[in-house]
TORTILUM-53513 format. One record per residue (C-alpha): x, y, z; residue number from 1. Coordinates in steps of 0.05 Angstrom, whole numbers, always signed. Example, Ala and Ser with C-alpha at 12.3 -4.5 7.8 and 13.67 -1.06 7.14 Angstrom:
2
      xx      yy      zz    k
    +246     -90    +156    1
    +273     -21    +143    2
***
This chain:
821
      xx      yy      zz    k
      -6      +7      +3    1
     +57     +48     +28    2
     +94     +32     -46    3
     +23     +48     -77    4
     +22    +122     -47    5
    +100    +142     -71    6
     +78    +120    -140    7
     +21    +160    -135    8
     +57    +217    -113    9
    +115    +204    -159   10
     +58    +214    -216   11
     +30    +278    -189   12
     +93    +314    -178   13
    +120    +293    -254   14
     +50    +317    -278   15
     +67    +380    -246   16
    +141    +392    -267   17
    +123    +369    -337   18
     +85    +439    -365   19
    +139    +470    -318   20
    +195    +442    -361   21
    +162    +460    -421   22
    +154    +532    -399   23
    +220    +532    -382   24
    +243    +514    -453   25
    +195    +560    -484   26
    +231    +620    -445   27
    +300    +612    -468   28
    +334    +650    -527   29
    +299    +616    -585   30
    +239    +663    -565   31
    +224    +717    -626   32
    +268    +776    -616   33
    +219    +835    -593   34
    +226    +910    -623   35
    +254    +969    -586   36
    +185   +1007    -559   37
    +217   +1042    -503   38
    +282   +1077    -475   39
    +284   +1101    -405   40
    +347   +1139    -368   41
    +351   +1105    -301   42
    +400   +1144    -269   43
    +454   +1204    -290   44
    +409   +1257    -318   45
    +422   +1331    -303   46
    +494   +1319    -262   47
    +543   +1380    -262   48
    +610   +1372    -254   49
    +672   +1424    -262   50
    +705   +1421    -325   51
    +755   +1367    -343   52
    +719   +1322    -280   53
    +685   +1256    -296   54
    +605   +1259    -271   55
    +597   +1222    -213   56
    +548   +1172    -223   57
    +545   +1127    -289   58
    +493   +1143    -349   59
    +446   +1084    -340   60
    +398   +1070    -394   61
    +343   +1021    -396   62
    +308    +986    -468   63
    +241    +956    -461   64
    +200    +928    -514   65
    +126    +930    -526   66
     +74    +915    -471   67
     +65    +840    -472   68
      -9    +800    -441   69
      +8    +753    -397   70
     -25    +687    -399   71
     -48    +705    -321   72
     -88    +765    -352   73
     -66    +837    -321   74
     -44    +891    -356   75
     +15    +866    -375   76
     +89    +884    -366   77
    +153    +906    -415   78
    +215    +858    -431   79
    +278    +888    -422   80
    +317    +875    -485   81
    +383    +846    -489   82
    +440    +850    -542   83
    +405    +914    -569   84
    +465    +967    -589   85
    +452   +1038    -569   86
    +494   +1099    -591   87
    +521   +1160    -550   88
    +526   +1226    -593   89
    +549   +1288    -564   90
    +497   +1347    -594   91
    +523   +1409    -631   92
    +563   +1452    -579   93
    +574   +1395    -530   94
    +650   +1374    -520   95
    +626   +1320    -466   96
    +674   +1251    -474   97
    +636   +1189    -467   98
    +662   +1118    -460   99
    +640   +1080    -496  100
    +607   +1112    -549  101
    +573   +1055    -571  102
    +541    +996    -515  103
    +506    +932    -521  104
    +453    +921    -468  105
    +467    +865    -419  106
    +406    +810    -396  107
    +367    +868    -362  108
    +363    +909    -417  109
    +412    +966    -389  110
    +479    +989    -404  111
    +525   +1041    -361  112
    +572   +1096    -397  113
    +619   +1141    -365  114
    +611   +1210    -381  115
    +676   +1269    -367  116
    +657   +1343    -377  117
    +693   +1385    -427  118
    +721   +1457    -419  119
    +655   +1490    -446  120
    +607   +1514    -386  121
    +527   +1506    -383  122
    +477   +1457    -404  123
    +495   +1400    -451  124
    +465   +1341    -483  125
    +477   +1274    -509  126
    +429   +1242    -553  127
    +416   +1166    -542  128
    +397   +1126    -608  129
    +382   +1059    -613  130
    +407   +1024    -668  131
    +349    +989    -689  132
    +304   +1046    -675  133
    +326   +1102    -689  134
    +256   +1140    -679  135
    +260   +1113    -604  136
    +315   +1165    -592  137
    +324   +1206    -530  138
    +366   +1256    -495  139
    +408   +1262    -426  140
    +419   +1327    -399  141
    +491   +1347    -363  142
    +510   +1415    -342  143
    +590   +1431    -340  144
    +629   +1486    -300  145
    +582   +1469    -234  146
    +589   +1437    -177  147
    +535   +1423    -123  148
    +546   +1399     -54  149
    +488   +1380      +0  150
    +437   +1360     -49  151
    +402   +1298     -14  152
    +424   +1309     +51  153
    +375   +1280    +111  154
    +352   +1322    +165  155
    +303   +1331    +218  156
    +235   +1352    +192  157
    +228   +1423    +206  158
    +289   +1450    +219  159
    +344   +1469    +178  160
    +394   +1426    +150  161
    +455   +1414    +189  162
    +505   +1427    +128  163
    +489   +1482     +78  164
    +477   +1473      -4  165
    +541   +1489     -34  166
    +548   +1515    -112  167
    +615   +1525    -140  168
    +623   +1556    -208  169
    +682   +1560    -254  170
    +696   +1582    -328  171
    +715   +1551    -389  172
    +792   +1566    -375  173
    +783   +1527    -305  174
    +784   +1604    -262  175
    +732   +1614    -204  176
    +669   +1656    -230  177
    +663   +1698    -176  178
    +614   +1753    -174  179
    +564   +1714    -207  180
    +484   +1719    -181  181
    +447   +1643    -166  182
    +379   +1648    -144  183
    +353   +1595     -99  184
    +275   +1572     -99  185
    +234   +1524     -60  186
    +195   +1483    -107  187
    +158   +1428     -76  188
    +142   +1396     -20  189
    +103   +1331      +7  190
     +41   +1372     +38  191
     +39   +1411     -32  192
     +39   +1472      +7  193
    +104   +1487     -13  194
    +124   +1494     +58  195
    +208   +1486     +50  196
    +245   +1547     +47  197
    +317   +1566     +26  198
    +362   +1630     +57  199
    +378   +1667     +18  200
    +334   +1667     -46  201
    +397   +1700     -89  202
    +471   +1698     -76  203
    +537   +1721    -109  204
    +601   +1678    -114  205
    +655   +1692     -76  206
    +725   +1693     -94  207
    +728   +1626    -103  208
    +669   +1616    -144  209
    +625   +1594     -88  210
    +557   +1610     -58  211
    +517   +1578      -2  212
    +441   +1575     +21  213
    +405   +1548     +77  214
    +355   +1493     +64  215
    +301   +1487    +114  216
    +240   +1441    +110  217
    +176   +1427    +133  218
    +144   +1391    +191  219
    +125   +1335    +142  220
    +172   +1272    +126  221
    +190   +1276     +48  222
    +230   +1307      -2  223
    +231   +1380     -10  224
    +252   +1404     -76  225
    +287   +1463     -92  226
    +307   +1494    -152  227
    +384   +1531    -173  228
    +386   +1577    -232  229
    +441   +1624    -252  230
    +438   +1686    -302  231
    +493   +1733    -313  232
    +483   +1775    -379  233
    +556   +1805    -365  234
    +593   +1747    -367  235
    +541   +1704    -405  236
    +542   +1647    -357  237
    +474   +1610    -360  238
    +441   +1554    -327  239
    +367   +1543    -330  240
    +326   +1503    -269  241
    +371   +1461    -240  242
    +339   +1413    -191  243
    +361   +1399    -114  244
    +325   +1370     -55  245
    +334   +1358     +17  246
    +298   +1303     +60  247
    +261   +1317    +123  248
    +245   +1265    +168  249
    +197   +1272    +231  250
    +210   +1204    +263  251
    +149   +1201    +315  252
    +102   +1225    +260  253
    +128   +1162    +218  254
    +133   +1106    +276  255
     +56   +1133    +290  256
     +30   +1134    +218  257
     +63   +1060    +201  258
     +35   +1033    +268  259
     -25   +1065    +257  260
     -27   +1034    +182  261
     -10    +967    +215  262
     -61    +966    +266  263
    -117    +985    +219  264
     -89    +925    +171  265
     -91    +877    +229  266
    -162    +898    +252  267
    -190    +900    +180  268
    -161    +826    +173  269
    -189    +813    +239  270
    -253    +839    +224  271
    -261    +802    +156  272
    -250    +742    +184  273
    -296    +742    +241  274
    -353    +769    +181  275
    -325    +706    +141  276
    -339    +663    +203  277
    -412    +692    +205  278
    -426    +677    +136  279
    -395    +603    +135  280
    -424    +593    +204  281
    -395    +554    +251  282
    -387    +485    +211  283
    -328    +517    +179  284
    -291    +500    +236  285
    -324    +434    +245  286
    -291    +419    +179  287
    -230    +400    +217  288
    -259    +345    +255  289
    -303    +312    +205  290
    -268    +322    +146  291
    -198    +298    +172  292
    -202    +224    +146  293
    -139    +216    +115  294
     -77    +263     +94  295
     -97    +295     +30  296
    -167    +309     +59  297
    -141    +338    +119  298
     -94    +379     +84  299
    -162    +408     +43  300
    -198    +419    +105  301
    -143    +462    +134  302
    -134    +497     +72  303
    -202    +510     +69  304
    -216    +534    +137  305
    -158    +576    +147  306
    -174    +610     +81  307
    -238    +629    +108  308
    -215    +650    +173  309
    -154    +681    +153  310
    -105    +656    +208  311
     -64    +593    +204  312
     -51    +609    +281  313
    -114    +601    +295  314
    -134    +544    +261  315
     -67    +507    +283  316
     -93    +530    +356  317
    -149    +502    +340  318
    -122    +433    +321  319
     -79    +434    +384  320
    -144    +433    +431  321
    -175    +381    +380  322
    -125    +337    +397  323
    -118    +345    +466  324
    -197    +341    +482  325
    -190    +278    +433  326
    -231    +294    +377  327
    -169    +286    +331  328
    -107    +243    +325  329
     -36    +259    +316  330
     -39    +248    +241  331
    -101    +276    +222  332
     -74    +340    +260  333
      -8    +351    +226  334
     -53    +340    +158  335
     -91    +393    +177  336
     -31    +438    +202  337
      +6    +427    +128  338
     -65    +453     +94  339
     -61    +514    +144  340
      +4    +533    +103  341
     -27    +536     +49  342
     -90    +576     +76  343
     -55    +631     +96  344
     -26    +653     +35  345
     -88    +669     +13  346
     -93    +732     +54  347
     -16    +755     +17  348
     -46    +739     -50  349
    -110    +784     -44  350
     -76    +839     -11  351
     -15    +838     -64  352
     -67    +862    -117  353
     -72    +935    -125  354
    -147    +947     -97  355
    -122   +1008     -49  356
    -180   +1046    -103  357
    -236   +1004     -65  358
    -220   +1013     +10  359
    -270   +1075     +15  360
    -324   +1041     -20  361
    -318    +976     +17  362
    -316   +1016     +83  363
    -372   +1061     +72  364
    -417    +995     +46  365
    -394    +949    +103  366
    -410   +1004    +153  367
    -480   +1010    +124  368
    -499    +941    +121  369
    -469    +930    +193  370
    -511    +985    +220  371
    -580    +968    +175  372
    -581    +890    +187  373
    -601    +856    +242  374
    -587    +785    +216  375
    -528    +749    +238  376
    -501    +731    +171  377
    -522    +785    +135  378
    -479    +831    +185  379
    -422    +784    +167  380
    -415    +805    +101  381
    -426    +872    +118  382
    -360    +861    +174  383
    -323    +818    +114  384
    -336    +887     +66  385
    -319    +938    +115  386
    -253    +893    +144  387
    -236    +886     +68  388
    -235    +963     +70  389
    -199    +970    +119  390
    -141    +923    +107  391
    -131    +961     +50  392
    -136   +1022     +76  393
     -85   +1005    +132  394
     -44    +971     +79  395
     -40   +1043     +35  396
     -23   +1084     +97  397
     +38   +1037    +113  398
     +57   +1029     +40  399
     +57   +1103     +27  400
     +97   +1122     +91  401
    +146   +1068     +74  402
    +152   +1092      +2  403
    +182   +1160     +24  404
    +225   +1133     +73  405
    +249   +1083     +12  406
    +294   +1159     -10  407
    +325   +1158     +61  408
    +402   +1145     +73  409
    +391   +1123    +135  410
    +340   +1073    +123  411
    +372   +1049     +61  412
    +438   +1039     +94  413
    +396   +1000    +155  414
    +360    +953    +101  415
    +427    +940     +65  416
    +458    +909    +125  417
    +400    +847    +106  418
    +403    +855     +35  419
    +401    +788      +2  420
    +412    +813     -78  421
    +468    +782    -101  422
    +526    +820    -124  423
    +531    +822    -197  424
    +537    +736    -216  425
    +553    +725    -155  426
    +516    +681    -105  427
    +461    +704     -58  428
    +507    +729     +13  429
    +487    +673     +63  430
    +496    +713    +124  431
    +449    +758    +101  432
    +400    +705     +82  433
    +405    +686    +152  434
    +388    +749    +177  435
    +329    +755    +136  436
    +297    +695    +166  437
    +314    +710    +231  438
    +285    +777    +227  439
    +221    +752    +199  440
    +217    +697    +249  441
    +223    +753    +302  442
    +175    +794    +269  443
    +121    +745    +270  444
    +136    +727    +335  445
    +129    +791    +363  446
     +66    +810    +318  447
     +37    +740    +330  448
      +5    +736    +258  449
     +45    +721    +196  450
     -11    +752    +155  451
     +10    +820    +189  452
     +80    +805    +180  453
     +64    +783    +109  454
     +33    +858     +94  455
     +94    +895    +126  456
    +143    +850     +74  457
     +89    +863     +19  458
     +94    +954     +42  459
    +173    +949     +46  460
    +177    +916     -24  461
    +125    +959     -49  462
    +169   +1030     -18  463
    +232   +1002     -46  464
    +263    +993     +15  465
    +270    +909      +1  466
    +280    +875     -61  467
    +245    +804     -83  468
    +313    +774     -61  469
    +312    +798     +15  470
    +228    +789      +9  471
    +234    +716      +1  472
    +287    +693     +64  473
    +229    +741    +104  474
    +170    +707     +81  475
    +211    +640    +104  476
    +217    +678    +172  477
    +150    +691    +181  478
    +130    +619    +162  479
    +172    +592    +223  480
    +156    +651    +266  481
     +81    +635    +261  482
    +104    +562    +292  483
    +109    +597    +363  484
     +32    +616    +374  485
     +18    +534    +370  486
     +77    +512    +418  487
     +53    +565    +463  488
     -19    +539    +458  489
     +10    +465    +474  490
     +41    +480    +531  491
     -18    +461    +575  492
     -40    +409    +529  493
     -23    +327    +530  494
     +38    +300    +490  495
     -10    +284    +428  496
     -25    +371    +429  497
     +54    +386    +441  498
     +73    +333    +387  499
     +31    +373    +334  500
     +55    +433    +352  501
    +126    +406    +341  502
    +103    +381    +270  503
     +88    +444    +251  504
    +149    +472    +275  505
    +186    +417    +229  506
    +143    +417    +166  507
    +162    +504    +163  508
    +243    +490    +182  509
    +241    +430    +130  510
    +211    +473     +75  511
    +260    +536     +94  512
    +320    +488     +98  513
    +301    +459     +24  514
    +297    +529      -5  515
    +363    +551     +24  516
    +386    +506     -12  517
    +348    +520     -75  518
    +376    +589     -73  519
    +449    +564     -86  520
    +416    +519    -151  521
    +431    +580    -197  522
    +381    +572    -276  523
    +380    +613    -339  524
    +428    +662    -370  525
    +429    +704    -314  526
    +441    +654    -260  527
    +384    +670    -209  528
    +365    +619    -156  529
    +321    +567    -194  530
    +260    +572    -152  531
    +259    +659    -157  532
    +269    +646    -234  533
    +205    +603    -241  534
    +171    +657    -191  535
    +184    +707    -243  536
    +165    +663    -300  537
     +95    +650    -280  538
     +79    +718    -259  539
     +69    +775    -295  540
    +129    +835    -304  541
    +199    +818    -293  542
    +218    +829    -216  543
    +286    +825    -237  544
    +289    +886    -270  545
    +328    +940    -258  546
    +264    +973    -230  547
    +234    +915    -217  548
    +160    +900    -241  549
     +95    +884    -203  550
    +141    +861    -142  551
     +88    +844     -94  552
     +52    +798    -135  553
    +118    +762    -146  554
    +119    +756     -62  555
     +56    +726     -58  556
     +64    +683    -113  557
    +128    +654     -77  558
     +91    +649     -13  559
     +49    +611     -38  560
     +82    +558     -90  561
    +136    +548     -31  562
     +77    +520     +20  563
     +43    +482     -33  564
    +113    +455     -64  565
    +132    +441     +17  566
     +64    +403     +28  567
     +68    +367     -37  568
    +141    +341     -25  569
    +118    +322     +58  570
     +53    +297     +58  571
     +74    +222     +36  572
    +120    +225     +96  573
     +59    +247    +138  574
     +66    +188    +182  575
    +143    +185    +186  576
    +127    +261    +222  577
     +93    +228    +268  578
    +146    +180    +285  579
    +191    +237    +289  580
    +149    +275    +337  581
    +139    +220    +383  582
    +217    +211    +380  583
    +228    +270    +404  584
    +159    +280    +454  585
    +150    +206    +472  586
     +91    +170    +494  587
    +108    +109    +536  588
     +79     +47    +525  589
     +33     +33    +586  590
     +32    +117    +590  591
     -46    +136    +589  592
     -62    +197    +553  593
    -101    +242    +589  594
    -151    +279    +550  595
    -192    +347    +563  596
    -268    +345    +545  597
    -277    +418    +564  598
    -222    +443    +521  599
    -215    +515    +534  600
    -189    +531    +460  601
    -258    +499    +431  602
    -296    +561    +459  603
    -290    +601    +393  604
    -320    +544    +363  605
    -388    +533    +397  606
    -422    +471    +372  607
    -367    +424    +381  608
    -356    +463    +459  609
    -430    +450    +472  610
    -419    +373    +451  611
    -363    +364    +495  612
    -400    +396    +555  613
    -454    +337    +527  614
    -400    +284    +538  615
    -374    +311    +594  616
    -446    +309    +628  617
    -457    +234    +604  618
    -395    +217    +634  619
    -411    +252    +702  620
    -479    +214    +707  621
    -438    +148    +695  622
    -388    +158    +742  623
    -444    +182    +786  624
    -480    +115    +778  625
    -417     +81    +793  626
    -419    +108    +864  627
    -496     +90    +876  628
    -478     +26    +849  629
    -425     +10    +892  630
    -454     +43    +951  631
    -521      +1    +947  632
    -502     -67    +921  633
    -430     -72    +955  634
    -443     -34   +1017  635
    -517     -26   +1033  636
    -545    -100   +1016  637
    -481    -137   +1040  638
    -459     -91   +1102  639
    -392    -101   +1070  640
    -349     -35   +1081  641
    -293      +0   +1104  642
    -275     +70   +1135  643
    -238     +73   +1068  644
    -287     +61   +1028  645
    -325    +118   +1050  646
    -274    +167   +1044  647
    -251    +141    +984  648
    -327    +153    +959  649
    -328    +212    +989  650
    -271    +236    +949  651
    -301    +203    +887  652
    -368    +252    +909  653
    -323    +315    +918  654
    -290    +309    +852  655
    -363    +306    +820  656
    -376    +369    +845  657
    -309    +395    +823  658
    -335    +371    +755  659
    -408    +408    +761  660
    -367    +468    +772  661
    -316    +461    +714  662
    -375    +445    +666  663
    -424    +506    +695  664
    -367    +545    +682  665
    -352    +525    +615  666
    -424    +536    +599  667
    -419    +611    +619  668
    -360    +618    +584  669
    -405    +590    +519  670
    -452    +644    +523  671
    -405    +698    +522  672
    -384    +670    +450  673
    -441    +695    +386  674
    -481    +637    +392  675
    -539    +619    +342  676
    -611    +602    +367  677
    -600    +531    +381  678
    -544    +533    +413  679
    -567    +591    +471  680
    -629    +550    +476  681
    -579    +488    +485  682
    -540    +512    +548  683
    -591    +527    +601  684
    -617    +452    +588  685
    -549    +432    +600  686
    -538    +462    +655  687
    -604    +433    +694  688
    -578    +360    +666  689
    -509    +379    +700  690
    -539    +398    +763  691
    -580    +325    +768  692
    -517    +292    +742  693
    -486    +319    +819  694
    -547    +304    +859  695
    -538    +238    +836  696
    -473    +228    +866  697
    -500    +267    +929  698
    -542    +207    +944  699
    -481    +161    +950  700
    -474    +189   +1018  701
    -546    +184   +1042  702
    -543    +111   +1020  703
    -475    +104   +1057  704
    -508    +138   +1118  705
    -569     +87   +1116  706
    -519     +31   +1109  707
    -482     +49   +1175  708
    -551     +55   +1205  709
    -566     -14   +1186  710
    -503     -36   +1218  711
    -508      -7   +1283  712
    -577     -48   +1287  713
    -539    -112   +1271  714
    -580    -142   +1224  715
    -599    -143   +1154  716
    -672    -125   +1120  717
    -719    -170   +1111  718
    -716    -220   +1056  719
    -775    -185   +1017  720
    -752    -123   +1029  721
    -683    -137    +994  722
    -716    -165    +940  723
    -755    -105    +935  724
    -707     -63    +933  725
    -660    -110    +887  726
    -727    -106    +837  727
    -726     -21    +844  728
    -656     -29    +827  729
    -661     -65    +759  730
    -710     -15    +732  731
    -663     +44    +764  732
    -604     +18    +723  733
    -635      -3    +670  734
    -664     +73    +663  735
    -594    +101    +683  736
    -557     +63    +623  737
    -614     +90    +575  738
    -603    +159    +598  739
    -530    +147    +590  740
    -535    +125    +521  741
    -593    +175    +496  742
    -539    +228    +514  743
    -486    +202    +461  744
    -538    +189    +408  745
    -597    +220    +375  746
    -645    +154    +388  747
    -708    +172    +421  748
    -728     +97    +437  749
    -677     +97    +491  750
    -713    +162    +525  751
    -786    +135    +514  752
    -763     +69    +544  753
    -726    +104    +604  754
    -784    +150    +622  755
    -834     +87    +620  756
    -787     +52    +670  757
    -790    +116    +711  758
    -858    +110    +717  759
    -854     +36    +735  760
    -803     +54    +799  761
    -855    +110    +818  762
    -909     +62    +820  763
    -871      +1    +853  764
    -839     +50    +905  765
    -912     +70    +928  766
    -927      -1    +931  767
    -876     -28    +963  768
    -885     +25   +1017  769
    -958      +3   +1035  770
    -942     -62   +1033  771
    -886     -54   +1082  772
    -929     -18   +1126  773
    -975     -75   +1128  774
    -926    -114   +1147  775
    -909     -64   +1204  776
    -980     -65   +1223  777
    -976    -142   +1233  778
    -909    -144   +1272  779
    -866    -183   +1217  780
    -826    -122   +1206  781
    -769     -83   +1258  782
    -786     -11   +1265  783
    -718     +18   +1256  784
    -704     -33   +1204  785
    -780      -8   +1170  786
    -759     +70   +1171  787
    -690     +54   +1141  788
    -720     +18   +1084  789
    -778     +66   +1075  790
    -720    +123   +1071  791
    -681     +79   +1028  792
    -743     +77    +978  793
    -745    +148    +984  794
    -667    +145    +962  795
    -683    +113    +903  796
    -750    +152    +880  797
    -698    +209    +881  798
    -656    +177    +842  799
    -705    +158    +788  800
    -729    +235    +790  801
    -663    +253    +770  802
    -658    +201    +719  803
    -719    +224    +686  804
    -700    +293    +690  805
    -641    +287    +644  806
    -690    +236    +605  807
    -742    +284    +593  808
    -694    +337    +572  809
    -650    +292    +520  810
    -704    +292    +459  811
    -686    +378    +461  812
    -617    +363    +472  813
    -611    +309    +409  814
    -663    +366    +373  815
    -618    +420    +384  816
    -550    +367    +364  817
    -585    +356    +300  818
    -595    +435    +277  819
    -517    +447    +296  820
    -500    +395    +254  821
***
């Protein structure tokens, strides 16, 4: 059988890999060459340099083809064109030196050339001409004879930058251009009110050809833009608007905004999850219990439930609760946990789409539905729509703020410490990869939500603070970090539940280890990691372009595919997983696994929690009846008991009292959840049954007291009295067994028989009491024995009443049970 399953899984893997291989083969160098459609300057435009000096940055140009529609839909993207020849020609009256004057684009569609200033000052231009499409030519601007320092510096928002802006002018002969007026002007600011300022507005160069100005930013975080112009009719020195900028950072505002956006994101996710649960009903969670018959079905159940409740942590905690309550075994639990890892990727998939424009309409519509609707399911739709809007609203706030921070050198330097982007054709730096995984793990551990951590990763990538290379190790860390929730939930649970938490960790850790290996398996002409290369193939846009395209979708696809492939790879070894967990957390051969019927983690699934309460009451009735049986048949009838027996029964009665308090408290906690009408009606019925089950145990002490009184008379009951009690007891015992069985089923026949027996008991009790009084009149019975006999009849009748009370409520309990299922 095991070999058959292995062959099945090998066939599935080959089926999956076949189209992958075909797709990869179809993306090689054999595809038709695309025409040049767009030429873009990525860096180096509008630079300044003194005569004879090289410009600081190389001129980088990107060549792209026409927009290609993806097989997966969307707007499509432009492919970078490798091997495209470009000519770089200085415009007339320009003496710039270009090295090389002709270059060919690399695999990323880019080319870099060095530009050096000549003797001429002022604006100069370079024509960039694609050899195969001269009509797509563009121009790059360079300014000779001027040097600017202090542009792009970072300071505290609302304050003057620590370093002034310095402008140095020289003439064509290399001498300082003194006495030349330079005009400074603030042009734009993040708040749109042009709140930046420059002082002075006009300065004249000194003998060294320098002029300085103080730049002041506004109170808002972001880039403040300024303009420099040189106009000296006397010397003929002209430079039109030359842009510079200063960066102002309001750290407290940034922290508050990002955390506020994160809070709204988490709140929206929670609200959307709650709404989906109301729509789907409590039965969605019951899938985990009833559809975990084998590994594949368990994976599908875990995927479906996690996709609905939007939290793998919540699913794994429920699994821990089910195992601790004895509702699932370890193998079933592991299968569900595997599926939960796939289901949790739905969140990243949803937020990776550009749906921010729907946030405000969704918030308005969702709030309107919530306010106007009284039906629980309709309110669930309102909460889902409102949560959807809040999720994207919070995501938008985070992304917008982090995009601004992407320009700040200090933040770039921080994120560069764990940047996993390869240097040239080398591999991803191993130390940075491990650091990114550790950061993702710690981030998820602190937030206690892998979905929220993924939202942060997507926001960082959208802001340009991290690359796709860095985002994938971070998401691997979020997968490991989310296992801490199950670990904490299992601390107070039994050993199988602890084993399930360990399986969750091992699954994600093994998958991360496999992915680490794949990071260093190069593929394609650009020697990219094979897994990342495949993600780039199946996702619209080129994430490895100089300006990455569609990076959020690539991250979401990497998250989903990693977990899907991990499940496909490890699912055939689910039995081995269980054995490994048993090795690290062993259950000894004779060790009894303790299950907790009233499992607190099941309270969020009221239908199952109510079932557990019914089973607990059933157990109370069985235990109470065994105590009564021992007290009557072993001690009262045979007058065979010791003080130790009394003490033991007394302890058992105290345990029943404690169990009554536990069940009652559990039912009270259930009422604090959002319940359907059948669920809310079931709670008081179960409370009454709990009280009756406890009172049955109370009669044990009464029977033992009667036995002690009988011993003190030094005589037994008459033979007729003993026969009467045994006959009533046989009916009572049958009544108790029928009640216990009826509580665990939906069979009303047992209830009918139980109630019929209870009526017989009442008739026989009255009949035997009259007959005994008659015997007492005739002097056939001892007076002391008569009192004990009549009191015992009363005890048996009361026991029948308690059992009949439970029996009378059982049909209604069964009706609600059917409605719950």
